[in-house]
N, C-alpha and C positions, 0 to 999 in steps of 0.2 A: 474416155473415162473421166469422170468428174474429179477434179483435184480435191484432195482432202484438206480442209481448212486447218489453220493453226489451232483454232479452238477445239476442233474434233480430235486432233492429235493429242492435245493435252488431256482430253477426256478419255481417249483410248488408253493412254498411259496410266491415268488414275484408276481405271477399272482393274488394272493388274498390279497395283502397287500395295505393298503390305502396310505402308504408313497411312493409307486411306481407310476410313471406317465406312463412309457412304459417299456415293457420287450422285450428282444431279445433272445428268446429261441433257435434260430438257432445256437447259439454258443456252445451248449452242445456237439455236435459231435466233433467240433474242439477242445474243452477242453479235451475230452477223448482221441482223437488222439495224442494230445501233451503229455499227461501223458504217453501213451504207448511208445512214442518215447523218454521218459526221459527228456522232455523239461519243464521248469517252466511255470506255468499258474496260473492266478488269475482272479477271477470274480471282475469286477469293476463297480461301480455305479457313474454316473455323474449327477450333478445338472442340472435341466431342464432350462438351460439358453443358449443363443446363442453365448456367448463370447468365447467359446473354439475353437481355430483354428483347422481346419480339419487335417492339417499336424501334429499337436501335438497329436491328438487322433490316427492318423495312426501310428506314431512312437511308441506309447504305445502298440498298438495291435501287432506290429511286435516283440515286446519284451515279449509278452505273457500276457499283461494286457488287457484282452478282455472286451469290453463294454457289460455289462449284463443288466443294467437298466438305464433309465433316471428317476431321483428322483424328487419328489415334493419339492418345496421350499415355503417359506413364501411369502405372498402377498406383492409385492412392496419392497422386501428385508427387511421386518420388523424383529426386534430383537426377536420376538416370533411368533409362527405359530398357529393361531386360528383354523386351520383345522386338525392339528395333535397333538397327545398327547405323552408325554414322557413315554416310556414303563415301566419305573421303578416307577415314582411318580404318573402317571396319570394326571399330570398337563399339560398345554399347552407346546408344545415342543419349545425349544430354536431355533431361526432362525439365518440366513435365509437359511443356508444349512441344513435344518431340516430333510427332507426325506433322504438325503444322510447319515447323522449320524445314523438315525434309521435303515436303511438297512444294515449298517455295524454292528451295535450292535446286530441285530437279526440274523446275519450270512448269510443273503441273498447275501452279497458281502464281499469279502476279504478286499477291499479297496474302499474308497469313494473319489471323487474329487469334490470340491466345489470352491466357490469364497468368498473372505474375503475383505470387505471394512473397517468395524469397529468391527470385532469380529465374522463374520458370518461363519467361519470355526472353529476357536479356541473355541468359546463359546459352540456350539452344541457338539463338541468333549468332552469338559470338563463336560457338563451336563450328558453325558452317559458313563463317565469313559473310554473314548477312547484316544488314542494318536492322537494328531493333529499337523499339520505343515503348515506354510505358508512362502512364500518368493516371493518378486517381481522379482527374477531372472528367474522364470519359465514363458516363453513366454512374457518377459518384453515389448518388442516393440509392440507386438500385443495387449496387454492389455491397452496400453496407449490410445487406441481409445475409451475406455469406462469410461473416467473420469467422476466423479459424485460429488455432494455436499451432505454432511451428514445432518442429522436433526439439528445439531448445526452449520451448515454453514461452515464446513471444506471441502475444495476441496481435493479429493483423487482419485487415480487410484486403482481399485481392484487388488488383488493378487490371484493367483491360490493356493489352499491348499489341503492337503490330510488328510484322517482319516483312522485309522486302530485299531484293537484290540490288535495287537502286534507291537513292535517297529521295528523289523528287516524288515518285508515286506515294511513298510513305508520308512525306510532308503534306501532300494534298489530302490524303485520307485523314490525317490528324486535324486539318483545318475544316473538314466537314462538320466537326463538333465544336471546335474552339472559336472559330470565326475571329481570328486575331486581326489587329489593325496596325499597331505600331510596336516595334521591338523595344523592349526595355533596355536602357543603357546600363550595361553591367560590365565590370572589370573581369578579366579572365585570369585564373590562377591554375597553374599546371603542377600536379604532384609529380615528384620524381618516381621513376619506375621501380618495381619490386624485384624483377629478375632480368637475366641477360636477354631473354627472348623479347622483352618489351623495350629494350634500349633503342633499337633502330626506329621504332615508331615514335618513341618519346622525342628523339632528336629531330625527326621530320616535323612533328607537330610544333615543337618549340621554334623551329626555323620558319615554317610557313606563317605562323601566327605572330612571329617577331615578339615573343613574350618572354620577359626576363623575370616575371613574378612566379617563383617556384616555391613549393611547399613539401616538406618531408612528411610522409604519411606512414602509419604503422603497417598497413596491409596485413593485419593479423587475421588470417583466414581460419585460425583455430577458435575464434570467438566472435560470434555475431554481436555480442554486447560491446566489445571493444570497437568493432567497425561502426556500430551505431554511435558510440561516444565520439569517435573521430569526426563524423559528419555533423553531429549536433553542435560541435564547436566552430563550425564554418559559417561565415556570414553570407547566406544565400540571398539575403535582401539586396545585397549590392554586388554580388560576385557569382560567376559561373565557375564550377570546379571541373577540371579534367584529370581523370585518373586512368589507369591502364589495367586491362584484364587479360588473363590467359598465360600460356596456351591452355584453353579450357578443355579439360578431360582428355588431353593428348597423352600426357605422361602417366597419369593415374586418374581416379575418379573422385570428384568432389562430392561425395555422397555421405550424408550423415548416418545413414543406416549401417553402412560398412565401417564408418569411422568411429562408432561409439564403443567398440569392444576393448581397446587397449591403446596405449601410447603409440604403438607401432601402427595400428590401423588409423589412428588420428593423423599421424604423419602422412600416411598415404592419401588420406582425404585432402589434406592441405596441398598435396602435389597435383590436385585437380585445378589449382590456380584460379579459383573463383574468389573474388574479393568484394569490393563495394557493391557490385551488382546484386549481391544477395540480400542487401538491406535497404535498397532504394525505396521499395514499396512500403516497407515497414515504417519508414519515416515520413510517408506522405509526399515524397519528392517525385520529380519527373526526371527521366534520363533517356539518353540516346547513345547506342553503341555504333561505332564506325569501324568497319573491318580494316585490317592492315594487309600488307603484302605477305605477311607471315601467317602460317596456319593457326587459326583459332585465337589470334591475338587482336584485341580490340581497344580502341580509344573509347572511354566512357565519359560523356559530358553529363553533368548533373546540375539541375536547376530547381528553383522554387516552383511549385505547382501553380503558376499563373500564366494565362495565355500569352501575355507580352514577354514573359521570361522564356517561355518555350519557343516563341518565334526567334528571340535572340539566340537561343541554343541552336536552332536549325540554321540560322544565318552563319553562325560560327562553324557549324559542321560543313557548310558549303566550301569553306576555305581549306579543308583538310583533304588532300587528294587520296583517291583509291582507284587502282586499276586492277580489275579482276584478272586472274590468271587465264591466258588464252587456252592453255591446255585443259584447265578445269572446265571452261565454257564449252569447249569442243567435246570433251569426253562425256560430260553429263547432259548435253543438249537433248532436247526432245527428238531431234532429227536422228540422233545416233542411238536412241534407246531401243 
């Protein structure tokens, strides 16, 4: 009996997964041929939205990033997805690039591509302990056609973003478009944590980076306008900023639809613990989330949207350790599904 390839196993899993909108099984043969020729190849899932330029997707496929699935997303770009569940917690999945994050987490895809207006890539990535990245530099002119207004009346243009279980594949995918050369020399500033769940990660980051430059931040999740004001006062021309997110949607849901009714529902929304990741895109900044050893708690590195600053951000991220739970890896592996 012929052994089933790892690519075929991923496709079989995708065909029976609620987070998948459409599967492209015809890429299995191309993947195997590329492997035989010693060429790099990745299974990629894309959010089921019409905004991705065809030329952009063609460029990716030429580089070995083959489109494997179209992924389900939350209705109308909502911050939670009532049709999908977080595989770890069993709660509603964080949106709106919900299916894309799930399909990376489950090993169906090596990388996921979504869109982020107010946290729609970075928040799902954080909720599933994935690395997440967004930047307006990716297809910047094409994305300007899709300007929107947020639930709190902020005008924004969505950014394309990526998710992965490992940092290096994500870094390589970013460089397909940015072609960076030299990292910009930037000082690092670490914001103090917001809650008890973030303290362990804060202490680890501060220790490994040997950084004494700390900053008190508001972390006012009740007001995007205040979060924006905080970041507008920061010197991104000369500095990288590290803040902390989470635990994202573990204790309650950071969803503005449910939060708009009363002070009580607003407080529940704040207990979703989504902070600066909700405004990165609105300010035209770039950012990277790094998972921690705690569930849905992430380090967020924020930088100016320039290729050399983004390279500096990735170089800094390489210094922050992360070891994925062995139990998680075993329980959700393709082999055990």
